[in-house]
C-alpha positions in Angstrom: 87.6 -31.1 -21.0 85.6 -34.3 -20.6 87.0 -37.3 -22.4 84.8 -38.8 -25.2 84.3 -42.4 -26.0 85.7 -43.8 -29.2 82.3 -43.8 -30.8 81.6 -40.2 -29.7 85.1 -39.2 -31.1 84.3 -40.6 -34.5 80.8 -39.2 -34.5 82.1 -35.7 -33.6 84.8 -36.0 -36.4 82.2 -37.1 -39.0 79.9 -34.2 -38.0 82.8 -31.7 -38.0 83.8 -32.8 -41.5 80.2 -32.7 -42.7 79.8 -29.2 -41.4 82.9 -27.9 -43.2 81.1 -27.3 -46.6 78.9 -24.7 -44.9 82.0 -22.4 -44.9 82.0 -22.5 -48.7 79.6 -21.5 -51.5 76.7 -21.2 -51.5 76.5 -20.8 -47.7 79.7 -18.9 -47.1 79.6 -19.2 -43.3 83.4 -18.9 -43.2 84.0 -19.3 -39.4 82.7 -22.8 -39.7 85.9 -23.9 -41.5 87.9 -22.8 -38.5 85.6 -24.6 -36.0 85.5 -27.7 -38.1 89.3 -28.0 -38.6 89.8 -27.3 -34.9 87.8 -30.4 -34.0 90.1 -32.5 -36.1 93.2 -30.9 -34.7 92.0 -31.4 -31.2 91.5 -35.1 -31.8 94.8 -35.7 -33.5 96.9 -34.9 -30.5 98.8 -37.8 -28.7 97.7 -40.3 -31.4 99.5 -43.2 -32.9 99.9 -43.5 -36.7 97.0 -45.9 -37.0 94.8 -43.7 -34.8 95.7 -40.5 -36.7 94.9 -42.2 -40.0 91.5 -43.5 -38.7 90.4 -40.2 -37.3 91.4 -38.2 -40.3 89.6 -40.7 -42.5 86.4 -40.3 -40.6 86.6 -36.5 -40.8 87.4 -36.7 -44.5 84.5 -39.0 -45.1 82.1 -36.5 -43.5 83.8 -33.7 -45.5 83.4 -35.3 -48.9 80.1 -37.1 -48.3 78.5 -33.7 -47.5 80.6 -31.4 -49.8 80.8 -33.6 -52.9 77.3 -35.0 -52.7 76.7 -33.8 -56.3 78.6 -36.8 -57.5 75.4 -38.8 -56.7 73.5 -36.6 -59.3 76.0 -37.4 -62.0 76.0 -41.2 -61.2 72.2 -41.6 -60.7 70.6 -39.2 -63.1 73.1 -39.1 -65.9 74.8 -42.5 -65.4 71.4 -44.3 -65.1 72.4 -46.2 -62.0 69.6 -47.2 -59.6 69.5 -45.0 -56.5 70.8 -47.6 -54.0 73.8 -48.4 -56.2 74.4 -44.8 -56.9 74.4 -44.0 -53.2 76.9 -46.8 -52.6 79.1 -45.6 -55.5 79.0 -42.1 -54.1 80.0 -43.4 -50.6 82.8 -45.4 -52.0 84.1 -42.4 -54.0 83.9 -40.2 -50.9 85.7 -42.9 -48.9 88.5 -43.0 -51.4 88.9 -39.2 -51.3 88.8 -39.4 -47.5 91.7 -41.8 -47.5 93.7 -39.5 -49.8 92.9 -36.6 -47.4 93.9 -38.6 -44.4 97.2 -40.1 -45.4 99.3 -37.0 -44.8 97.9 -36.7 -41.3 99.9 -39.8 -40.4 102.7 -37.3 -40.0 100.9 -35.8 -37.1 101.9 -38.8 -35.0 105.6 -38.3 -36.0 106.0 -34.6 -35.0 106.7 -33.7 -31.3 103.6 -34.3 -29.2 103.6 -30.8 -27.8 101.2 -27.9 -28.1 103.8 -25.7 -29.7 104.4 -28.3 -32.5 100.7 -28.9 -33.0 100.0 -25.2 -33.4 102.1 -25.0 -36.6 102.7 -28.6 -37.6 99.0 -29.5 -38.0 98.2 -26.5 -40.3 101.3 -27.4 -42.4 100.0 -31.0 -42.7 96.6 -29.7 -43.7 98.2 -27.8 -46.6 100.1 -30.9 -47.7 96.8 -32.8 -47.6 95.2 -30.3 -50.0 98.2 -30.1 -52.2 98.4 -33.9 -52.7 94.8 -33.7 -54.0 95.9 -31.4 -56.8 97.9 -34.0 -58.5 97.6 -37.6 -57.2 95.5 -39.8 -59.5 95.0 -36.7 -61.8 93.7 -34.8 -58.7 90.5 -33.7 -57.1 91.3 -30.2 -55.8 87.9 -29.6 -54.3 86.7 -28.3 -50.9 89.9 -26.4 -49.9 89.7 -24.3 -46.7 91.1 -21.3 -48.4 87.9 -20.9 -50.5 86.1 -20.0 -47.3 87.9 -16.7 -47.5 87.2 -15.7 -51.1 85.4 -12.6 -49.9 87.0 -12.0 -46.5 90.0 -9.8 -45.5 92.3 -12.8 -46.0 91.7 -12.8 -49.8 94.3 -10.0 -50.0 96.8 -12.8 -49.7 95.5 -14.7 -52.7 97.7 -12.9 -55.3 100.7 -13.7 -53.0 100.3 -17.3 -52.0 97.1 -18.6 -53.6 94.4 -20.6 -52.1 96.8 -23.0 -50.3 98.3 -20.0 -48.3 94.7 -19.0 -47.3 94.1 -22.6 -46.2 97.2 -22.4 -44.0 96.1 -19.2 -42.3 92.6 -20.7 -41.8 94.1 -23.9 -40.4 96.5 -21.9 -38.2 93.5 -20.1 -36.6 91.9 -23.6 -36.1 95.1 -24.7 -34.4 94.9 -21.8 -32.0 91.2 -22.7 -31.3 92.1 -26.3 -30.7 94.7 -25.4 -28.1 92.2 -23.1 -26.3 90.2 -26.3 -25.7 93.0 -28.0 -23.8 93.5 -28.0 -20.1 97.2 -27.4 -20.5 97.9 -24.6 -23.0 101.3 -23.5 -24.3 100.3 -20.0 -23.6 103.3 -18.1 -25.1 103.1 -20.2 -28.3 99.3 -20.0 -28.5 99.4 -16.2 -28.0 102.0 -15.8 -30.7 100.0 -17.9 -33.1 96.9 -16.0 -32.3 98.8 -12.7 -32.9 100.1 -14.1 -36.2 96.5 -14.9 -37.4 95.4 -11.3 -36.5 98.4 -9.9 -38.4 97.6 -12.1 -41.4 94.0 -10.8 -41.4 95.1 -7.1 -41.0 97.8 -7.4 -43.7 95.3 -9.2 -45.9 93.0 -6.2 -45.6 96.0 -4.0 -46.6 96.9 -6.2 -49.5 93.4 -5.9 -50.9 94.4 -2.4 -51.8 97.5 -3.5 -53.6 97.1 -3.2 -57.4 99.0 -6.1 -58.9 98.1 -5.7 -62.6 97.2 -2.7 -64.8 94.4 -2.1 -67.3 95.3 -2.6 -70.9 93.4 0.5 -71.7 90.5 -1.1 -73.6 87.3 -2.9 -73.0 86.0 -6.1 -74.6 82.3 -6.3 -75.3 81.3 -9.9 -74.3 78.2 -12.0 -74.8 77.8 -15.3 -72.9 75.2 -17.6 -74.5 73.6 -19.9 -71.9 71.5 -22.4 -73.9 70.2 -24.4 -70.8 70.1 -27.7 -72.8 68.7 -30.6 -70.9 71.5 -33.1 -70.3 69.3 -36.1 -71.1 68.6 -34.6 -74.6 72.0 -33.1 -75.3 73.6 -36.1 -76.9 70.5 -37.6 -78.6 71.1 -37.6 -82.4 67.7 -36.2 -83.2 68.4 -33.2 -80.8 71.4 -31.9 -82.8 69.5 -29.9 -85.4 67.4 -28.2 -82.7 70.4 -27.4 -80.5 72.4 -25.9 -83.4 69.4 -23.8 -84.4 69.0 -22.6 -80.9 72.6 -21.6 -80.6 72.4 -19.7 -83.9 69.2 -18.0 -82.8 70.5 -16.9 -79.4 73.6 -15.4 -81.1 71.9 -13.6 -84.0 71.2 -10.4 -82.1 74.8 -10.1 -80.8 76.9 -10.2 -83.9 79.2 -7.2 -83.7 80.3 -7.8 -80.1 84.0 -8.3 -79.6 83.5 -11.8 -78.2 80.7 -14.3 -78.1 81.2 -17.4 -75.9 79.3 -20.7 -76.2 79.8 -23.1 -73.2 81.6 -26.4 -72.9 80.5 -28.9 -75.6 77.9 -26.5 -76.7 78.0 -28.2 -80.1 77.2 -31.8 -79.2 78.9 -33.4 -82.3 82.4 -33.9 -83.5 83.7 -30.9 -85.3 84.3 -32.7 -88.7 80.7 -33.9 -88.7 79.2 -30.3 -88.5 81.6 -28.6 -90.8 78.8 -26.9 -92.8 77.3 -25.4 -89.6 80.7 -24.2 -88.3 81.6 -22.7 -91.7 78.4 -20.7 -91.7 79.0 -19.4 -88.2 82.6 -18.5 -89.0 81.6 -16.5 -92.0 78.9 -14.7 -90.1 81.3 -13.9 -87.2 84.0 -12.8 -89.5 81.7 -10.4 -91.4 80.7 -8.9 -88.1 84.3 -8.7 -86.8 83.3 -10.9 -83.9 85.2 -13.7 -82.4 83.1 -16.7 -81.3 84.6 -19.3 -78.9 82.7 -22.5 -78.5 83.1 -25.8 -76.8 83.0 -28.8 -79.1 84.5 -32.3 -79.1 87.1 -32.8 -81.8 89.0 -35.6 -83.5 92.7 -35.5 -84.4 92.9 -37.8 -87.4 96.7 -37.8 -87.4 97.0 -39.0 -83.8 93.6 -40.8 -83.8 92.6 -39.0 -80.5 89.4 -37.3 -79.3 89.6 -34.0 -77.4 87.3 -31.9 -75.4 88.1 -28.6 -77.1 87.4 -24.9 -77.5 87.6 -23.6 -81.0 87.6 -20.0 -82.3 85.5 -18.9 -85.3 85.3 -15.5 -87.0 87.7 -12.7 -86.2 90.6 -14.5 -84.6 94.2 -13.4 -84.9 96.2 -16.6 -84.1 95.4 -19.8 -82.2 92.1 -21.5 -83.2 91.8 -24.5 -80.9 92.5 -25.4 -77.3 92.3 -29.0 -76.0 91.6 -29.8 -72.4 94.6 -31.0 -70.4 92.9 -32.2 -67.1 90.2 -34.8 -67.6 87.4 -35.9 -65.3 87.6 -39.6 -64.4 84.7 -41.6 -65.8 83.1 -38.4 -67.3 85.9 -37.9 -69.9 88.0 -40.9 -69.6 87.6 -44.3 -68.0 90.4 -45.5 -65.7 91.3 -49.2 -66.3 89.2 -48.8 -69.5 89.9 -52.3 -70.8 88.3 -53.8 -67.6 85.5 -51.3 -66.9 84.3 -50.2 -70.3 81.0 -51.8 -71.0 80.3 -53.2 -67.5 77.6 -50.7 -66.7 76.0 -47.6 -68.4 78.0 -45.2 -66.1 81.3 -46.4 -67.7 79.9 -45.6 -71.2 78.8 -42.0 -70.7 78.8 -39.8 -73.8 82.2 -38.5 -74.8 84.1 -40.5 -72.1 87.0 -41.4 -74.3 88.9 -38.1 -74.5 92.7 -37.7 -74.6 94.8 -35.1 -72.9 95.7 -31.9 -74.8 99.3 -30.7 -74.9 100.8 -28.5 -72.2 101.6 -24.9 -72.8 99.0 -24.3 -75.5 98.8 -20.8 -76.9 96.0 -18.4 -75.7 93.3 -17.1 -78.0 94.0 -13.6 -79.4 90.9 -11.4 -79.5 91.0 -7.7 -80.4 94.7 -7.6 -79.5 94.1 -9.3 -76.1 95.3 -12.8 -75.2 92.7 -15.0 -73.5 93.8 -18.1 -71.6 91.3 -20.9 -71.4 90.3 -23.5 -68.8 87.6 -26.0 -69.7 85.3 -27.0 -66.8 87.3 -29.0 -64.2 90.6 -27.3 -65.2 89.7 -24.1 -63.4 89.9 -25.8 -60.0 93.7 -26.3 -60.6 95.4 -23.2 -59.2 98.8 -23.7 -60.7 97.5 -24.8 -64.1 95.5 -21.6 -64.4 98.4 -19.5 -63.2 100.7 -21.1 -65.7 98.3 -20.6 -68.6 97.6 -17.0 -67.6 101.2 -16.0 -68.4 101.0 -13.4 -71.2 97.2 -13.3 -71.1 95.1 -10.3 -70.0 91.8 -12.2 -69.6 90.9 -15.6 -68.1 88.1 -17.7 -69.6 86.5 -20.8 -68.4 83.5 -22.7 -69.8 81.6 -25.5 -68.3 78.5 -27.8 -68.5 77.4 -27.9 -64.9 74.2 -29.7 -65.8 76.1 -32.8 -64.6 75.7 -31.4 -61.1 71.9 -31.0 -61.3 70.4 -28.6 -58.7 73.1 -29.3 -56.2 75.7 -27.1 -54.5 78.3 -28.2 -57.1 77.8 -25.2 -59.5 78.2 -22.7 -56.7 81.3 -24.4 -55.4 82.7 -24.4 -59.0 81.9 -20.7 -59.5 83.7 -19.8 -56.2 86.8 -21.6 -57.4 86.7 -19.6 -60.6 86.5 -16.4 -58.5 89.6 -17.5 -56.6 91.5 -17.9 -59.9 90.7 -14.4 -60.8 91.9 -13.2 -57.4 95.1 -15.2 -57.6 96.1 -13.8 -60.9 94.5 -10.4 -60.6 92.8 -10.7 -64.0 89.2 -10.7 -65.0 87.4 -14.1 -65.5 84.8 -14.9 -68.1 82.7 -17.9 -67.2 80.2 -19.3 -69.7 78.1 -22.4 -68.8 75.3 -24.4 -70.2 72.8 -23.8 -67.4 74.7 -21.5 -64.9 76.5 -20.0 -63.2 77.5 -17.9 -66.2 79.2 -14.7 -64.9 81.7 -12.0 -65.4 84.3 -11.7 -62.5 86.6 -8.7 -62.0 90.3 -8.9 -61.2 89.4 -8.8 -57.5 87.3 -11.9 -57.6 83.9 -10.2 -57.4 81.0 -11.2 -59.6 79.7 -8.1 -61.2 77.3 -9.5 -63.8 75.6 -12.9 -64.0 72.6 -14.6 -65.5 69.9 -16.6 -63.7 70.8 -20.2 -63.1 68.8 -22.9 -64.9 67.6 -20.5 -67.5 68.1 -19.8 -71.2 69.5 -16.4 -72.1 72.4 -14.2 -72.9 74.6 -12.3 -70.6 75.8 -9.0 -72.1 78.7 -7.1 -70.5 82.2 -5.7 -70.9 85.5 -6.9 -69.5 88.6 -4.8 -68.8 91.7 -6.8 -69.7 94.7 -6.4 -67.4 98.4 -6.9 -67.9 101.1 -7.9 -65.4 101.6 -10.8 -63.0 101.0 -11.4 -59.3 103.5 -13.2 -57.0 101.3 -16.3 -57.3 101.2 -16.3 -61.0 105.0 -16.2 -61.0 105.7 -18.9 -58.4 102.4 -20.7 -58.0 101.7 -22.8 -54.9 105.4 -24.0 -54.5 106.5 -21.5 -51.9 103.6 -22.5 -49.6 104.1 -26.3 -50.3 107.9 -26.2 -49.8 107.4 -24.2 -46.6 105.0 -26.8 -45.3 107.2 -29.7 -46.3 110.2 -28.0 -44.7 108.4 -27.3 -41.4 106.9 -30.7 -41.0 110.3 -32.3 -41.9 112.0 -30.0 -39.3 109.5 -31.0 -36.6 110.0 -34.7 -37.3 113.8 -34.3 -37.2 113.6 -32.4 -33.9 111.6 -35.3 -32.4 114.0 -37.9 -33.7 117.0 -36.0 -32.4 115.3 -35.5 -29.0 114.4 -39.2 -28.7 117.9 -40.2 -29.7 119.3 -37.8 -27.1 117.0 -39.2 -24.4 118.1 -42.8 -25.3 121.7 -41.7 -24.9 121.0 -40.2 -21.5 119.2 -43.4 -20.4 122.1 -45.6 -21.7 124.6 -43.4 -19.6 122.5 -44.0 -16.5 121.2 -47.6 -16.6 119.5 -47.3 -13.3 117.3 -44.4 -14.4 113.6 -44.8 -15.1 111.3 -43.0 -17.5 
């Protein structure tokens, strides 16, 4: 294959990274993920640590600049930052994410520089790169390769290994493709890896027919209220009466349903400031034997902390409040607040001073069914949702994706919610301010939704399911530990081989390399 110049290498890496999001929602051209990753893997062979870091960073910048472009909407339209500065801020944010993505690929320079090692070592490093982004600096677990297979045969593996295991299989297929582009191919190893990919796909198809959970035997009648409130008006003080009246009006015809859901921060005021309104809704819901769950900011007087919360009104059996445990930087809290707060409008967004909720909060109990909750950003954390799903028969997530504008962000967000339903084999209820509001079955398929960017109510039923999948029991750890073990083993093999070679050369001083 013809050698490329350094500039051409970087350009091809940036382009490959930028094409990667086409494999995800809303485009769902899943083969592009394999092709994109293959370009990166091809260029990471025979590289130094510095070269590997640089090349992976360029690829990562293309990936995030194209796939997380919706950040610009939040900064410019809702943070009131001029377009040039918003573009610069978006680029810096994506560059930071690119560096986080790239750091694990330094390990690619430490494993044996052989086709056999690259075939399995690079996919393992890819998994580590995604895993690191689930926790470092609170995490940004977005744009994972596994989401490309939300609706392919490979999704049968989701209840077993979760999205990271799907990412490994996708990256392994990219490793095979990268080796096919080389002049010298490790034919036995490449053939075995290709066979493994085919077996994973076939077994994924078989696993799609595996029933991991069982129906509880009842149906929940659910109504999702989508108010479609303009984000620029939502937090204006003179808008509050109109918004509360609209929520009440949209709900009026649906009292009597088992569950009514208002989206994240549907009530744009601290709970203690709208007690009269909440009391009226509670009494109306209780009289109708309806449970209403709504997003609302709350204030804990005892701890003097603000929370992004979901509260239950009406016919509720136990827990009445859930406080968000994963916060969005700048949107819900400001890193280095003492330095940044007040510098520009973006660092003073409404409700950007929240505190973390406690771990292991109890689910909401509705009509004898436990419903675990994830507010907005939380649903993109696979292990968090799996942990909270323990003992629950229904998953719920609420969001206000108006922050994304008319970008690809809401579709990406929806796809990740579908994957959580798949991983835990339980239905997912997703209520949002302006879409995508939907009901997802335990196999990750959207079976009812409401038009995006519209005001309305989605009416449907949900079948609660009991039981646990392998993933809900063990989370991502088996995949992560396997990746860590394999990369560590490959590095150890190289160290031992180089030490052995040095001993041989020291025994024969006259030998040449």
